[in-house]
C-alpha positions in Angstrom: 66.5 -66.4 95.4 66.4 -66.3 91.5 68.1 -63.2 90.1 67.3 -64.0 86.4 66.3 -66.7 84.0 67.8 -67.2 80.6 66.1 -69.7 78.2 63.8 -70.2 75.3 60.4 -68.6 75.1 57.7 -71.2 74.5 54.7 -68.9 74.6 52.6 -66.1 76.2 49.2 -66.3 77.9 46.9 -63.3 78.4 44.1 -63.5 80.9 40.8 -61.5 80.7 42.3 -59.1 83.3 45.2 -58.2 81.0 47.6 -60.3 83.0 50.3 -61.6 80.8 52.2 -64.9 81.7 55.4 -65.8 79.9 56.4 -69.4 79.6 60.2 -69.7 79.6 62.0 -73.0 79.2 65.3 -73.2 81.1 67.2 -76.6 81.1 64.0 -78.5 80.1 62.0 -76.8 82.9 59.1 -74.5 82.0 58.8 -71.5 84.2 55.7 -69.3 84.4 56.4 -65.6 84.9 53.9 -62.8 85.2 55.2 -59.9 83.3 54.1 -56.3 82.4 52.2 -56.4 79.0 54.7 -53.9 77.6 57.5 -56.4 78.2 55.7 -59.0 76.1 55.7 -56.6 73.2 59.5 -56.2 73.4 60.5 -59.9 73.9 61.4 -62.1 71.0 58.9 -64.5 69.4 58.3 -68.1 70.8 61.2 -70.3 69.9 63.8 -67.6 70.5 66.0 -67.1 73.6 65.5 -64.3 76.2 66.8 -63.2 79.6 64.3 -62.1 82.2 65.1 -60.7 85.6 62.9 -62.1 88.3 61.3 -61.6 91.7 59.7 -64.4 93.6 56.7 -63.6 95.7 55.6 -66.2 98.3 51.9 -66.4 99.3 50.1 -68.7 101.7 48.6 -70.7 98.8 51.3 -70.5 96.1 54.5 -68.9 94.8 54.5 -66.4 91.9 57.5 -65.5 89.8 57.4 -62.1 88.2 59.6 -61.1 85.3 61.2 -57.8 84.2 63.2 -56.4 81.4 66.1 -55.3 83.6 67.5 -55.5 87.1 66.6 -51.9 87.7 62.9 -52.5 86.8 62.9 -55.6 89.1 64.4 -53.6 91.9 61.8 -50.8 91.5 59.0 -53.4 91.6 60.4 -54.5 95.0 60.5 -51.0 96.3 56.9 -50.4 95.2 55.6 -53.5 96.9 57.3 -52.4 100.1 55.0 -49.5 100.2 52.0 -50.1 102.5 48.9 -51.0 100.4 50.8 -51.6 97.2 50.7 -55.2 96.0 52.3 -56.9 93.1 49.3 -56.1 90.8 49.5 -52.4 91.4 53.3 -52.3 91.0 53.0 -54.1 87.7 50.3 -51.7 86.6 52.5 -48.7 87.4 55.5 -50.1 85.5 53.4 -51.1 82.6 51.6 -47.7 82.3 54.6 -45.4 82.8 57.7 -47.5 82.1 60.8 -47.4 84.3 62.2 -43.9 83.7 58.9 -42.1 83.6 57.6 -43.9 86.7 60.7 -43.0 88.7 60.5 -39.4 87.5 56.8 -39.2 88.4 57.5 -40.4 91.9 60.6 -38.1 92.4 58.7 -35.0 91.2 55.5 -35.9 93.0 53.4 -36.1 89.8 50.3 -37.6 91.4 48.3 -37.2 88.2 50.7 -39.3 86.2 50.9 -42.0 88.9 47.1 -42.2 89.1 46.9 -43.1 85.4 47.8 -46.7 86.3 44.8 -49.0 86.7 43.8 -49.3 90.4 45.9 -46.4 91.6 43.9 -43.5 93.1 45.1 -40.1 94.2 45.6 -41.2 97.8 47.6 -44.2 96.8 49.7 -42.1 94.4 50.4 -39.6 97.1 51.5 -42.4 99.5 53.9 -43.8 96.9 55.4 -40.4 96.2 55.7 -39.6 99.9 57.4 -42.9 100.8 59.7 -43.3 97.8 60.5 -39.8 96.6 63.8 -39.4 98.6 64.8 -43.1 98.2 64.4 -43.1 94.4 66.1 -39.7 93.9 69.2 -41.4 95.3 68.6 -44.9 94.0 68.2 -44.0 90.3 71.8 -42.6 90.1 73.3 -45.8 91.5 71.0 -48.0 89.4 71.9 -46.1 86.2 68.3 -45.0 85.6 68.2 -41.9 83.4 66.0 -39.0 84.4 63.3 -38.9 81.6 62.7 -35.2 82.2 65.9 -34.0 83.8 65.3 -30.5 82.4 61.6 -30.8 82.2 58.8 -29.1 84.1 58.0 -29.7 87.8 55.2 -32.0 88.8 52.9 -29.1 89.5 53.4 -27.7 86.0 52.9 -31.1 84.4 49.6 -31.4 86.2 48.5 -27.9 84.9 49.5 -28.7 81.4 47.7 -32.1 81.4 44.5 -30.6 82.8 44.5 -27.8 80.2 45.2 -30.1 77.3 42.7 -32.7 78.3 40.1 -30.0 78.7 40.9 -28.9 75.1 40.1 -32.4 73.9 43.5 -34.0 73.6 44.0 -37.6 74.7 46.2 -38.7 77.6 48.5 -40.4 75.1 48.8 -37.2 73.0 49.6 -35.1 76.2 52.3 -37.5 77.3 53.9 -37.5 73.8 53.8 -33.7 73.6 55.3 -33.2 77.0 58.1 -35.6 76.2 58.8 -33.9 72.9 58.7 -30.4 74.3 61.0 -31.4 77.2 63.7 -32.3 74.7 63.9 -28.7 73.5 66.9 -27.0 75.3 65.1 -23.6 75.1 62.3 -25.0 77.4 64.8 -25.7 80.2 64.4 -22.1 81.5 60.6 -22.1 81.2 59.1 -21.9 84.7 55.5 -21.1 83.9 52.8 -23.6 83.0 51.5 -21.3 80.2 54.8 -21.5 78.4 54.7 -25.3 78.4 51.0 -25.3 77.4 51.7 -23.1 74.4 54.7 -25.2 73.4 52.8 -28.5 73.7 49.8 -27.1 71.7 52.3 -25.9 69.0 53.8 -29.4 68.9 50.4 -31.1 68.7 49.3 -28.8 65.9 52.1 -29.8 63.6 
């Protein structure tokens, strides 16, 4: 119904549940949009203009407008909410935790551990998301222009092994994600098929 809104940011409101609402004034009308917290960090300050892609969810008691940084992020949100048991809150949590590229990559590679990092997403829910969307997103991301964040990176199984090992060694989830991303950018790692190789490389990067 509403593809996007372009107007002036008048403010942000954050609830106790970490829900962020953007107030966007368009032609003297103030729209409330629920957005991923990470988007709030990227948007301009109040008083400045912004364009936000939208999805309107209609409930029995009210209508809720959700806002996203891009059309691709909005379309992924729609695909997530089409999965049985995945509501808007979980879809927003997934997008906010992983971001567009990493979320698509996690689903396509079946990286259950990465998906389960989002608040409210358990292993069974993560498995259902990967099962239902893996094939669809593998094709969709090319048409949508979504880059593969780990095109030459490790498989989902290897990522899980690396994460379990590094977490057991005392590294934080954030450090593990940063290490895997950095190591994946090394062309020499493209041929590495063993988890041990990725673990050594990640530890070496973290030890710098």
